[in-house]
All heavy atoms as an XYZ file, in Angstrom:
926
protein
N      26.930    -34.291     34.658
C      27.853    -35.229     34.057
C      29.162    -35.179     34.831
O      29.746    -34.112     35.018
C      28.104    -34.861     32.594
C      29.165    -35.735     31.955
S      29.525    -35.352     30.240
C      28.128    -36.098     29.471
N      29.619    -36.332     35.260
C      30.890    -36.441     35.991
C      32.005    -36.710     34.983
O      31.928    -37.659     34.219
C      30.811    -37.560     37.018
C      29.715    -37.297     38.050
C      29.703    -38.308     39.169
N      30.843    -38.028     40.028
C      31.855    -38.884     40.224
N      31.868    -40.044     39.662
N      32.860    -38.556     41.001
N      33.030    -35.863     34.998
C      34.118    -35.953     34.033
C      35.422    -36.266     34.752
O      35.789    -35.577     35.712
C      34.267    -34.630     33.247
C      32.939    -34.260     32.573
C      35.406    -34.731     32.232
C      32.910    -32.846     32.010
N      36.122    -37.284     34.264
C      37.449    -37.639     34.776
C      38.470    -37.236     33.724
O      38.420    -37.709     32.593
C      37.538    -39.140     35.058
C      38.886    -39.631     35.577
C      39.145    -39.075     36.983
C      38.936    -41.156     35.603
N      39.395    -36.364     34.097
C      40.488    -35.969     33.227
C      41.711    -36.754     33.675
O      42.158    -36.615     34.815
C      40.785    -34.449     33.319
C      39.531    -33.612     33.084
C      41.924    -34.081     32.379
C      39.052    -33.561     31.665
N      42.227    -37.604     32.796
C      43.398    -38.416     33.133
C      44.633    -37.588     32.813
O      45.019    -37.431     31.661
C      43.395    -39.753     32.354
C      44.608    -40.585     32.735
C      42.110    -40.518     32.629
N      45.222    -37.023     33.847
C      46.389    -36.168     33.702
C      46.010    -34.707     33.861
O      44.941    -34.274     33.434
N      46.897    -33.953     34.498
C      46.653    -32.526     34.711
C      47.867    -31.726     34.260
O      48.299    -30.797     34.930
C      46.327    -32.250     36.179
N      48.419    -32.116     33.124
C      49.532    -31.366     32.545
C      48.996    -30.246     31.681
O      47.922    -29.697     31.939
N      49.721    -29.919     30.620
C      49.340    -28.795     29.765
C      47.961    -28.999     29.138
O      47.107    -28.116     29.195
C      50.392    -28.583     28.683
N      47.723    -30.155     28.548
C      46.453    -30.397     27.850
C      45.319    -30.674     28.841
O      44.277    -30.022     28.811
C      46.592    -31.564     26.848
C      47.708    -31.289     25.841
C      45.262    -31.846     26.158
C      47.494    -30.069     24.988
N      45.512    -31.648     29.705
C      44.469    -31.981     30.678
C      44.176    -30.835     31.620
O      43.023    -30.569     31.958
N      45.233    -30.131     32.057
C      45.047    -28.992     32.938
C      44.259    -27.881     32.264
O      43.380    -27.268     32.868
N      44.573    -27.646     30.979
C      43.873    -26.577     30.266
C      42.391    -26.920     30.074
O      41.511    -26.162     30.493
C      44.516    -26.307     28.906
C      43.807    -25.213     28.149
C      44.068    -23.873     28.432
C      42.829    -25.503     27.208
C      43.388    -22.857     27.772
C      42.146    -24.494     26.547
C      42.426    -23.177     26.827
O      41.739    -22.178     26.186
N      42.125    -28.046     29.427
C      40.727    -28.369     29.132
C      39.929    -28.691     30.393
O      38.773    -28.268     30.533
C      40.640    -29.496     28.100
C      41.015    -29.031     26.723
C      42.241    -29.356     26.176
C      40.162    -28.223     25.989
C      42.605    -28.902     24.922
C      40.510    -27.766     24.737
C      41.741    -28.100     24.189
N      40.532    -29.430     31.321
C      39.846    -29.706     32.578
C      39.602    -28.432     33.377
O      38.540    -28.247     33.968
N      40.605    -27.551     33.372
C      40.453    -26.277     34.071
C      39.366    -25.413     33.467
O      38.576    -24.794     34.181
N      39.317    -25.371     32.144
C      38.263    -24.585     31.480
C      36.881    -25.178     31.757
O      35.911    -24.443     31.970
C      38.509    -24.490     29.980
C      39.732    -23.689     29.599
C      39.638    -22.247     30.057
N      40.718    -21.465     29.461
C      41.102    -20.294     29.902
N      40.524    -19.746     30.960
N      42.096    -19.651     29.313
N      36.785    -26.503     31.766
C      35.508    -27.140     32.107
C      35.119    -26.812     33.553
O      33.959    -26.512     33.850
C      35.585    -28.653     31.895
C      35.573    -29.119     30.449
C      36.023    -30.581     30.348
C      34.182    -28.955     29.848
N      36.094    -26.884     34.450
C      35.848    -26.561     35.860
C      35.412    -25.108     35.997
O      34.475    -24.786     36.735
C      37.117    -26.837     36.668
C      36.936    -26.735     38.144
C      36.213    -27.949     38.650
C      35.998    -27.844     40.141
N      34.773    -28.514     40.535
N      36.087    -24.235     35.269
C      35.762    -22.810     35.280
C      34.319    -22.572     34.814
O      33.646    -21.665     35.288
C      36.750    -22.088     34.360
C      36.842    -20.626     34.525
C      37.930    -20.041     33.626
O      38.281    -20.589     32.580
N      38.469    -18.915     34.043
N      33.845    -23.415     33.907
C      32.478    -23.306     33.387
C      31.452    -23.985     34.297
O      30.275    -24.075     33.954
C      32.406    -23.908     31.985
N      31.921    -24.493     35.436
C      31.000    -25.070     36.408
C      30.744    -26.560     36.259
O      29.827    -27.097     36.878
N      31.536    -27.231     35.459
C      31.356    -28.676     35.253
C      31.951    -29.468     36.417
O      32.836    -29.008     37.126
C      32.006    -29.128     33.957
C      31.516    -28.398     32.736
C      30.047    -28.714     32.488
N      29.593    -28.046     31.289
C      28.457    -27.421     31.176
N      27.628    -27.375     32.186
N      28.108    -26.850     30.054
N      31.456    -30.674     36.589
C      31.921    -31.586     37.641
C      33.146    -32.337     37.111
O      33.020    -33.360     36.437
C      30.795    -32.559     37.993
C      31.147    -33.490     39.139
O      32.282    -33.420     39.661
O      30.289    -34.309     39.503
N      34.325    -31.807     37.390
C      35.576    -32.333     36.852
C      36.459    -32.833     37.987
O      36.615    -32.161     39.006
C      36.344    -31.239     36.067
C      37.689    -31.739     35.593
C      35.512    -30.740     34.902
N      37.043    -34.007     37.796
C      38.032    -34.561     38.713
C      39.248    -34.963     37.888
O      39.104    -35.502     36.790
C      37.469    -35.794     39.457
O      36.295    -35.402     40.176
C      38.485    -36.371     40.421
N      40.434    -34.706     38.419
C      41.673    -35.050     37.731
C      42.271    -36.314     38.342
O      42.464    -36.386     39.555
C      42.690    -33.915     37.855
C      42.288    -32.671     37.121
C      41.528    -31.698     37.746
C      42.671    -32.472     35.808
C      41.150    -30.544     37.075
C      42.302    -31.329     35.121
C      41.537    -30.364     35.755
N      42.560    -37.298     37.494
C      43.272    -38.499     37.923
C      44.754    -38.202     37.763
O      45.234    -37.983     36.649
C      42.878    -39.704     37.062
C      43.653    -40.997     37.299
C      43.527    -41.467     38.748
C      43.185    -42.080     36.343
N      45.464    -38.133     38.887
C      46.868    -37.752     38.880
C      47.691    -38.677     39.773
O      47.144    -39.436     40.563
C      47.050    -36.283     39.352
C      46.402    -35.312     38.373
C      46.492    -36.075     40.749
N      48.993    -38.562     39.637
C      49.919    -39.289     40.507
C      50.089    -38.501     41.802
O      49.779    -37.309     41.855
C      51.254    -39.461     39.794
C      51.140    -40.348     38.572
C      52.490    -40.512     37.897
N      52.370    -41.423     36.771
C      52.859    -41.181     35.565
N      53.528    -40.073     35.317
N      52.717    -42.072     34.606
N      50.600    -39.165     42.851
C      50.710    -38.480     44.156
C      51.498    -37.166     44.103
O      51.092    -36.178     44.731
C      51.416    -39.512     45.036
C      51.021    -40.829     44.442
C      50.952    -40.588     42.958
N      52.595    -37.132     43.374
C      53.400    -35.910     43.311
C      52.612    -34.745     42.692
O      52.655    -33.621     43.182
C      54.674    -36.180     42.531
C      55.601    -35.005     42.473
C      56.917    -35.390     41.822
N      57.580    -34.185     41.360
C      58.510    -34.150     40.469
N      58.932    -35.264     39.910
N      59.062    -33.023     40.109
N      51.885    -35.030     41.617
C      51.088    -33.986     40.962
C      49.937    -33.552     41.864
O      49.577    -32.366     41.904
C      50.565    -34.480     39.610
C      49.804    -33.437     38.834
C      50.683    -32.266     38.418
N      49.947    -31.371     37.532
C      49.980    -30.050     37.618
N      50.735    -29.449     38.501
N      49.269    -29.318     36.784
N      49.360    -34.493     42.610
C      48.280    -34.141     43.548
C      48.797    -33.142     44.582
O      48.113    -32.159     44.904
C      47.739    -35.387     44.225
N      50.004    -33.369     45.092
C      50.591    -32.461     46.079
C      50.855    -31.089     45.460
O      50.615    -30.058     46.103
C      51.882    -33.056     46.638
N      51.329    -31.061     44.212
C      51.565    -29.782     43.531
C      50.265    -29.005     43.374
O      50.217    -27.794     43.626
C      52.177    -30.012     42.149
C      53.606    -30.467     42.168
C      54.097    -30.831     40.746
O      53.306    -31.190     39.883
N      55.401    -30.728     40.551
N      49.222    -29.687     42.924
C      47.937    -29.017     42.726
C      47.359    -28.515     44.041
O      46.743    -27.446     44.084
C      46.953    -29.951     42.015
C      47.266    -30.229     40.556
C      46.410    -31.364     40.030
C      47.072    -28.976     39.712
N      47.553    -29.266     45.097
C      47.074    -28.840     46.414
C      47.812    -27.577     46.863
O      47.212    -26.665     47.429
C      47.256    -29.957     47.444
C      46.793    -29.613     48.835
C      45.299    -29.298     48.937
O      44.496    -29.888     48.204
O      44.942    -28.433     49.768
N      49.108    -27.517     46.577
C      49.923    -26.378     47.011
C      49.704    -25.127     46.163
O      49.672    -24.011     46.697
C      51.403    -26.763     46.993
N      49.551    -25.297     44.857
C      49.524    -24.133     43.966
C      48.176    -23.880     43.299
O      47.983    -22.823     42.700
C      50.562    -24.284     42.843
O      50.214    -25.415     42.028
C      51.958    -24.462     43.407
N      47.298    -24.848     43.360
C      46.056    -24.736     42.609
C      46.330    -25.005     41.141
O      47.445    -25.364     40.759
N      45.339    -24.845     40.324
C      45.477    -25.056     38.881
C      45.565    -23.687     38.216
O      44.666    -22.861     38.351
C      44.288    -25.850     38.341
C      44.334    -26.220     36.876
C      45.519    -27.145     36.580
C      43.051    -26.914     36.468
N      46.669    -23.459     37.518
C      46.906    -22.166     36.877
C      46.939    -22.369     35.370
O      47.651    -23.240     34.860
C      48.240    -21.553     37.363
C      48.511    -20.230     36.654
C      48.225    -21.373     38.870
N      46.156    -21.563     34.666
C      46.121    -21.604     33.200
C      46.675    -20.287     32.688
O      46.214    -19.215     33.077
C      44.679    -21.811     32.681
C      44.122    -23.149     33.156
C      44.640    -21.699     31.164
C      42.641    -23.339     32.859
N      47.661    -20.385     31.812
C      48.198    -19.204     31.125
C      47.914    -19.401     29.646
O      48.377    -20.368     29.050
C      49.688    -19.078     31.356
C      50.043    -19.003     32.817
C      50.929    -17.823     33.139
N      51.427    -17.864     34.491
C      50.739    -17.485     35.560
N      49.518    -17.070     35.437
N      51.262    -17.530     36.762
N      47.130    -18.498     29.066
C      46.692    -18.674     27.686
C      46.430    -17.329     27.025
O      45.968    -16.395     27.691
C      45.400    -19.508     27.679
O      44.774    -19.473     26.426
N      46.686    -17.239     25.711
C      46.314    -16.021     24.989
C      44.811    -15.750     25.061
O      44.362    -14.628     24.850
C      46.739    -16.309     23.543
C      47.680    -17.444     23.604
C      47.368    -18.194     24.860
N      44.039    -16.769     25.369
C      42.580    -16.609     25.470
C      42.133    -16.226     26.877
O      40.944    -16.227     27.180
C      41.889    -17.889     25.033
C      42.192    -18.207     23.582
C      41.245    -19.242     23.067
N      41.507    -19.527     21.685
C      40.860    -18.985     20.663
N      39.903    -18.119     20.885
N      41.163    -19.330     19.442
N      43.094    -15.961     27.735
C      42.776    -15.542     29.096
C      43.382    -16.466     30.131
O      43.265    -17.681     30.021
N      44.047    -15.863     31.094
C      44.641    -16.632     32.181
C      43.564    -16.955     33.218
O      42.550    -16.253     33.315
C      45.759    -15.838     32.847
C      46.940    -15.579     31.912
O      47.011    -16.243     30.847
O      47.771    -14.727     32.245
N      43.819    -17.996     33.973
C      42.900    -18.368     35.054
C      43.701    -18.961     36.189
O      44.665    -19.696     35.965
C      41.867    -19.370     34.566
N      43.334    -18.628     37.379
C      43.959    -19.203     38.562
C      42.847    -19.805     39.408
O      42.062    -19.092     40.033
C      44.708    -18.118     39.339
O      45.403    -18.686     40.414
N      42.765    -21.122     39.338
C      41.720    -21.842     40.069
C      42.345    -22.409     41.337
O      43.524    -22.731     41.366
C      41.167    -22.968     39.197
C      40.742    -22.567     37.777
C      40.399    -23.788     36.957
C      39.575    -21.605     37.822
N      41.567    -22.572     42.334
C      42.076    -23.197     43.553
C      42.430    -24.646     43.283
O      42.338    -25.131     42.159
N      42.836    -25.354     44.316
C      43.147    -26.774     44.126
C      41.926    -27.526     43.580
O      40.856    -27.484     44.180
C      43.505    -27.262     45.533
C      43.918    -26.027     46.269
C      43.087    -24.920     45.685
N      42.075    -28.170     42.438
C      40.936    -28.883     41.851
C      40.743    -30.240     42.523
O      41.645    -30.756     43.179
C      41.369    -29.062     40.400
C      42.850    -29.182     40.479
C      43.258    -28.252     41.593
N      39.569    -30.828     42.357
C      39.357    -32.183     42.866
C      40.287    -33.153     42.145
O      40.385    -33.132     40.920
C      37.902    -32.484     42.523
C      37.269    -31.161     42.243
C      38.364    -30.275     41.745
N      40.992    -33.959     42.915
C      41.889    -34.957     42.344
C      41.575    -36.328     42.936
O      40.992    -36.442     44.008
C      43.381    -34.621     42.582
C      43.757    -33.305     41.929
C      43.720    -34.594     44.054
N      41.983    -37.348     42.214
C      41.850    -38.719     42.690
C      43.099    -39.469     42.250
O      43.648    -39.209     41.180
C      40.551    -39.384     42.149
C      40.579    -39.515     40.645
C      40.315    -40.729     42.803
N      43.556    -40.363     43.091
C      44.658    -41.252     42.745
C      44.067    -42.553     42.230
O      42.936    -42.913     42.564
C      45.541    -41.516     43.965
C      46.112    -40.285     44.672
C      46.895    -40.690     45.910
C      46.974    -39.472     43.729
N      44.824    -43.277     41.427
C      44.314    -44.515     40.832
C      43.795    -45.494     41.887
O      42.754    -46.122     41.692
C      45.397    -45.172     39.978
N      44.484    -45.598     43.007
C      44.072    -46.537     44.059
C      42.731    -46.159     44.685
O      42.048    -47.000     45.257
C      45.148    -46.620     45.139
N      42.338    -44.902     44.567
C      41.084    -44.433     45.152
C      39.890    -44.564     44.211
O      38.743    -44.422     44.642
C      41.224    -42.960     45.554
C      42.302    -42.690     46.561
C      42.628    -41.206     46.709
O      42.206    -40.402     45.853
O      43.301    -40.870     47.691
N      40.135    -44.809     42.943
C      39.047    -44.852     41.960
C      37.938    -45.849     42.295
O      36.763    -45.527     42.119
C      39.585    -45.141     40.562
C      40.023    -43.936     39.761
C      40.582    -44.374     38.414
C      38.911    -42.943     39.571
N      38.274    -47.053     42.758
C      37.185    -48.002     43.044
C      36.197    -47.507     44.093
O      35.059    -47.940     44.133
C      37.919    -49.257     43.536
C      39.275    -49.157     42.939
C      39.586    -47.678     42.902
N      36.620    -46.564     44.941
C      35.746    -46.038     45.988
C      34.827    -44.936     45.474
O      33.914    -44.515     46.180
C      36.603    -45.470     47.130
C      37.569    -46.468     47.718
C      38.688    -45.782     48.497
O      38.583    -44.580     48.783
O      39.664    -46.473     48.814
N      35.074    -44.461     44.275
C      34.324    -43.339     43.716
C      33.170    -43.824     42.855
O      33.253    -44.881     42.237
C      35.234    -42.467     42.842
C      36.422    -41.857     43.558
C      35.950    -40.740     44.488
N      37.044    -40.123     45.187
C      37.577    -38.954     44.874
N      37.137    -38.279     43.844
N      38.562    -38.461     45.588
N      32.107    -43.024     42.766
C      31.040    -43.358     41.808
C      31.607    -43.301     40.390
O      32.599    -42.606     40.148
C      29.997    -42.260     42.019
C      30.365    -41.567     43.275
C      31.816    -41.824     43.531
N      30.996    -44.000     39.453
C      31.523    -44.007     38.082
C      31.465    -42.624     37.436
O      30.634    -41.794     37.784
C      30.628    -44.992     37.333
C      29.487    -45.279     38.218
C      29.806    -44.820     39.599
N      32.371    -42.426     36.492
C      32.402    -41.183     35.726
C      31.657    -41.400     34.417
O      31.669    -42.482     33.849
C      33.849    -40.756     35.458
C      34.547    -40.287     36.699
C      35.231    -41.177     37.510
C      34.484    -38.959     37.083
C      35.848    -40.751     38.676
C      35.099    -38.519     38.239
C      35.788    -39.415     39.046
N      31.027    -40.338     33.925
C      30.276    -40.405     32.676
C      31.171    -40.216     31.458
O      30.856    -40.699     30.374
C      29.190    -39.318     32.662
C      28.240    -39.471     33.837
O      27.607    -40.534     33.940
O      28.154    -38.535     34.660
N      32.270    -39.508     31.656
C      33.184    -39.208     30.559
C      34.608    -39.282     31.082
O      34.906    -38.732     32.146
C      32.908    -37.796     30.008
C      33.860    -37.253     28.955
C      33.769    -38.071     27.667
C      33.553    -35.779     28.681
N      35.479    -39.981     30.352
C      36.895    -40.055     30.698
C      37.674    -39.430     29.554
O      37.538    -39.840     28.405
C      37.346    -41.515     30.918
C      36.573    -42.141     32.067
C      38.855    -41.568     31.186
C      36.813    -43.631     32.256
N      38.476    -38.413     29.885
C      39.291    -37.714     28.886
C      40.746    -38.086     29.118
O      41.303    -37.802     30.182
C      39.107    -36.178     28.997
C      39.999    -35.471     27.988
C      37.654    -35.794     28.802
N      41.349    -38.736     28.126
C      42.774    -39.083     28.193
C      43.588    -37.898     27.711
O      43.385    -37.417     26.595
C      43.074    -40.277     27.285
C      42.776    -41.645     27.842
C      42.911    -42.694     26.754
C      43.669    -41.970     29.008
N      44.504    -37.443     28.525
C      45.320    -36.289     28.128
C      46.776    -36.543     28.495
O      47.361    -35.833     29.292
C      44.805    -35.018     28.805
O      44.901    -35.137     30.212
N      47.323    -37.579     27.907
C      48.706    -37.939     28.209
C      49.497    -38.070     26.909
O      48.930    -38.155     25.827
C      48.766    -39.231     29.005
S      48.137    -40.645     28.098
N      50.791    -38.119     27.055
C      51.657    -38.328     25.904
C      51.593    -39.796     25.487
O      51.267    -40.672     26.289
C      53.077    -37.920     26.253
C      53.190    -36.409     26.502
C      54.591    -36.026     26.849
C      54.769    -34.535     26.964
N      53.822    -33.828     27.791
N      51.893    -40.069     24.233
C      51.775    -41.425     23.692
C      52.600    -42.430     24.486
O      52.148    -43.547     24.736
C      52.185    -41.440     22.222
N      53.790    -42.049     24.930
C      54.636    -43.004     25.651
C      54.074    -43.354     27.025
O      54.468    -44.327     27.641
C      56.081    -42.497     25.776
C      56.246    -41.209     26.564
C      56.208    -41.196     27.955
C      56.454    -40.008     25.908
C      56.357    -40.028     28.667
C      56.621    -38.822     26.613
C      56.574    -38.848     27.993
O      56.730    -37.684     28.698
N      53.115    -42.585     27.520
C      52.518    -42.825     28.826
C      51.125    -43.444     28.719
O      50.461    -43.663     29.722
C      52.443    -41.500     29.585
C      52.542    -41.667     31.082
O      52.984    -42.725     31.545
O      52.153    -40.721     31.793
N      50.692    -43.754     27.489
C      49.327    -44.217     27.267
C      49.005    -45.502     28.027
O      47.977    -45.595     28.683
C      49.067    -44.407     25.773
C      47.643    -44.797     25.385
C      46.653    -43.731     25.828
C      47.545    -45.012     23.891
N      49.877    -46.497     27.947
C      49.595    -47.765     28.629
C      49.399    -47.573     30.129
O      48.447    -48.098     30.711
C      50.711    -48.774     28.377
C      50.695    -49.334     26.974
O      49.697    -49.133     26.247
O      51.690    -49.974     26.586
N      50.296    -46.814     30.773
C      50.165    -46.578     32.210
C      48.916    -45.761     32.527
O      48.239    -46.013     33.518
C      51.398    -45.860     32.754
C      52.614    -46.756     32.849
O      52.458    -48.000     32.802
O      53.735    -46.215     32.961
N      48.615    -44.793     31.671
C      47.435    -43.951     31.899
C      46.159    -44.784     31.829
O      45.300    -44.690     32.706
C      47.388    -42.813     30.889
N      46.042    -45.606     30.804
C      44.843    -46.449     30.667
C      44.781    -47.456     31.803
O      43.715    -47.678     32.393
C      44.806    -47.140     29.291
C      43.675    -48.155     29.231
C      44.654    -46.114     28.185
N      45.911    -48.044     32.148
C      45.934    -49.026     33.235
C      45.493    -48.402     34.562
O      44.909    -49.086     35.404
C      47.330    -49.623     33.375
N      45.738    -47.097     34.738
C      45.397    -46.449     36.003
C      43.892    -46.399     36.265
O      43.464    -46.331     37.407
C      45.991    -45.038     36.058
O      45.346    -44.171     35.148
N      43.078    -46.446     35.207
C      41.624    -46.407     35.423
C      40.897    -47.609     34.830
O      39.723    -47.805     35.091
C      41.010    -45.117     34.856
C      41.038    -45.012     33.358
C      40.047    -45.593     32.595
C      42.054    -44.328     32.715
C      40.067    -45.499     31.208
C      42.082    -44.224     31.337
C      41.087    -44.813     30.584
N      41.569    -48.437     34.044
C      40.896    -49.507     33.305
C      40.202    -50.519     34.215
O      39.066    -50.905     33.961
C      41.882    -50.216     32.381
N      40.857    -50.946     35.262
C      40.248    -51.960     36.131
C      39.015    -51.407     36.836
O      37.979    -52.066     36.915
C      41.260    -52.472     37.154
C      40.758    -53.684     37.898
C      41.817    -54.309     38.773
O      43.013    -54.144     38.502
O      41.427    -54.982     39.738
N      39.105    -50.176     37.320
C      37.955    -49.549     37.967
C      36.822    -49.354     36.968
O      35.659    -49.614     37.263
C      38.371    -48.207     38.559
O      37.267    -47.556     39.120
N      37.168    -48.908     35.762
C      36.185    -48.727     34.689
C      35.487    -50.053     34.395
O      34.265    -50.117     34.289
C      36.891    -48.189     33.451
C      36.069    -48.235     32.184
C      35.200    -47.197     31.871
C      36.159    -49.308     31.305
C      34.449    -47.225     30.712
C      35.409    -49.345     30.143
C      34.557    -48.313     29.854
O      33.812    -48.354     28.712
N      36.271    -51.112     34.274
C      35.708    -52.424     33.952
C      34.768    -52.907     35.058
O      33.699    -53.440     34.787
C      36.828    -53.432     33.729
N      35.156    -52.713     36.297
C      34.328    -53.143     37.423
C      33.013    -52.379     37.460
O      31.954    -52.944     37.706
C      35.095    -52.925     38.727
C      34.586    -53.742     39.886
C      35.516    -53.660     41.068
N      36.847    -53.469     40.543
C      37.834    -52.772     41.073
N      37.726    -52.250     42.166
N      38.986    -52.597     40.536
N      33.064    -51.083     37.173
C      31.866    -50.254     37.239
C      30.951    -50.453     36.044
O      29.759    -50.217     36.131
C      32.262    -48.780     37.359
C      32.935    -48.485     38.682
C      33.520    -47.087     38.736
O      33.620    -46.388     37.746
N      33.920    -46.680     39.920
N      31.507    -50.861     34.915
C      30.698    -50.998     33.700
C      30.492    -52.448     33.286
O      29.827    -52.715     32.296
C      31.360    -50.250     32.522
O      32.632    -50.844     32.267
C      31.500    -48.777     32.810
N      31.106    -53.368     34.042
C      31.053    -54.800     33.726
C      31.626    -55.083     32.335
O      31.117    -55.917     31.594
C      29.634    -55.340     33.871
C      29.125    -55.216     35.291
C      27.723    -55.751     35.477
O      27.150    -56.345     34.530
O      27.200    -55.590     36.585
N      32.670    -54.355     31.981
C      33.373    -54.579     30.716
C      34.773    -55.084     31.010
O      35.343    -54.799     32.055
C      33.438    -53.289     29.908
C      32.068    -52.855     29.448
C      32.158    -51.621     28.608
N      30.843    -51.320     28.070
C      30.474    -50.135     27.693
N      31.301    -49.127     27.733
N      29.268    -49.932     27.214
N      35.344    -55.791     30.063
C      36.669    -56.365     30.204
C      37.727    -55.269     30.113
O      37.856    -54.612     29.087
C      36.863    -57.406     29.090
C      38.247    -58.009     29.078
O      38.942    -57.943     30.111
O      38.636    -58.548     28.035
N      38.508    -55.086     31.185
C      39.483    -53.994     31.164
C      40.634    -54.269     30.206
O      41.205    -53.350     29.639
C      39.977    -53.637     32.578
C      41.031    -54.511     33.143
N      40.770    -55.711     33.738
C      42.362    -54.335     33.198
C      41.887    -56.248     34.158
N      42.876    -55.440     33.838
N      40.981    -55.514     29.984
C      42.034    -55.823     29.004
C      41.566    -55.453     27.596
O      42.342    -54.959     26.785
C      42.416    -57.298     29.071
C      43.137    -57.685     30.349
C      44.467    -56.979     30.518
O      45.163    -56.722     29.502
O      44.818    -56.675     31.663
N      40.291    -55.672     27.299
C      39.751    -55.284     25.996
C      39.780    -53.766     25.843
O      40.055    -53.255     24.759
C      38.323    -55.804     25.831
N      39.532    -53.052     26.924
C      39.596    -51.592     26.876
C      41.016    -51.141     26.539
O      41.216    -50.283     25.680
C      39.156    -50.987     28.209
C      39.330    -49.473     28.330
C      38.398    -48.746     27.368
C      39.096    -49.023     29.753
N      42.002    -51.718     27.199
C      43.401    -51.349     26.942
C      43.752    -51.620     25.485
O      44.334    -50.768     24.803
C      44.353    -52.101     27.899
C      45.806    -51.887     27.504
C      44.112    -51.663     29.341
N      43.389    -52.792     24.971
C      43.685    -53.120     23.567
C      42.978    -52.156     22.616
O      43.549    -51.709     21.625
C      43.276    -54.560     23.266
C      44.188    -55.606     23.884
C      43.883    -57.009     23.353
N      42.497    -57.410     23.517
C      41.986    -57.981     24.610
N      42.757    -58.210     25.657
N      40.713    -58.325     24.656
N      41.729    -51.820     22.912
C      40.957    -50.924     22.042
C      41.568    -49.527     22.008
O      41.687    -48.922     20.943
C      39.509    -50.857     22.505
N      42.000    -49.020     23.158
C      42.604    -47.690     23.197
C      43.913    -47.689     22.418
O      44.201    -46.757     21.676
C      42.808    -47.216     24.653
C      43.674    -45.972     24.712
C      41.461    -46.960     25.317
N      44.687    -48.747     22.539
C      45.946    -48.833     21.778
C      45.686    -48.800     20.277
O      46.485    -48.270     19.521
C      46.686    -50.116     22.124
C      47.367    -50.080     23.452
C      48.130    -51.345     23.688
N      48.635    -51.384     25.041
C      48.799    -52.492     25.732
N      48.510    -53.663     25.201
N      49.265    -52.440     26.953
N      44.571    -49.375     19.846
C      44.232    -49.388     18.414
C      43.494    -48.131     17.986
O      43.188    -47.964     16.815
C      43.363    -50.603     18.088
C      44.113    -51.911     18.068
C      43.264    -53.013     17.446
N      41.990    -53.174     18.123
C      41.764    -53.983     19.160
N      42.737    -54.704     19.655
N      40.563    -54.074     19.689
N      43.151    -47.274     18.928
C      42.432    -46.058     18.601
C      40.933    -46.255     18.492
O      40.229    -45.411     17.972
N      40.431    -47.389     18.987
C      38.989    -47.635     18.988
C      38.430    -47.216     20.336
O      38.937    -47.609     21.372
C      38.684    -49.120     18.787
C      38.937    -49.619     17.398
C      38.588    -51.092     17.317
O      39.125    -51.901     18.066
N      37.687    -51.421     16.426
N      37.386    -46.451     20.311
C      36.752    -46.035     21.549
C      35.695    -47.045     21.953
O      35.102    -47.707     21.100
C      36.134    -44.655     21.377
C      37.139    -43.579     20.990
C      36.432    -42.253     20.761
C      38.209    -43.431     22.042
N      35.424    -47.191     23.248
C      34.470    -48.190     23.711
C      33.086    -48.111     23.078
O      32.418    -49.108     22.923
C      34.396    -47.946     25.214
C      35.708    -47.363     25.550
C      36.100    -46.520     24.351
N      32.631    -46.958     22.649
C      31.319    -46.840     22.038
C      31.297    -47.105     20.541
O      30.239    -47.137     19.933
N      32.460    -47.291     19.922
C      32.529    -47.521     18.481
C      31.942    -48.877     18.114
O      32.189    -49.862     18.809
C      33.980    -47.487     17.980
C      34.569    -46.102     17.975
O      33.812    -45.136     18.150
O      35.792    -45.989     17.810
N      31.175    -48.944     17.028
C      30.653    -50.235     16.591
C      31.815    -51.193     16.300
O      32.824    -50.809     15.727
C      29.902    -49.910     15.284
C      29.630    -48.446     15.358
C      30.742    -47.848     16.183
N      31.696    -52.395     16.756
C      32.719    -53.394     16.519
C      33.885    -53.335     17.497
O      34.793    -54.147     17.434
N      33.877    -52.383     18.419
C      34.955    -52.293     19.371
C      34.827    -53.413     20.402
O      33.757    -53.639     20.931
C      34.913    -50.942     20.084
O      35.841    -50.936     21.164
N      35.936    -54.095     20.722
C      35.852    -55.154     21.733
C      35.593    -54.601     23.127
O      35.189    -55.339     24.007
C      37.229    -55.817     21.664
C      38.119    -54.800     21.059
C      37.253    -53.955     20.161
N      35.793    -53.314     23.332
C      35.555    -52.713     24.646
C      34.120    -52.239     24.787
O      33.758    -51.638     25.783
C      36.513    -51.523     24.842
N      33.314    -52.488     23.813
C      31.933    -52.009     23.771
C      31.088    -52.577     24.855
O      30.958    -53.536     25.358
C      31.356    -52.376     22.418
C      30.190    -51.580     22.096
C      29.983    -51.585     20.616
N      28.948    -50.625     20.444
C      27.796    -50.882     19.901
N      27.558    -52.016     19.361
N      26.876    -49.970     19.845
């Protein structure tokens, strides 16, 4: 299963890092500045449940997504004020790969409806 983690901050970095640590196929969708940070320092997790220092994780920039094979799971891990930009960063590529309307996906995420939910316009 190919997993795309949108964002590599505290939440995305933690869960994506733990998935990566468990051997899962994880890629982080990040901005150029964060990609450079991850390349320089790797992904570091500090947690009461155990620290982890992983090497630089696989990253992708939004402009590169159309060149990549589709992901099976997309995990949004951003703050609410960044939701529109986060969804927009992968929505067009998602729509092209799944033949779904990317504007409907954006509207559905704003309403809290997931694409697989019955009655969701992003279905």
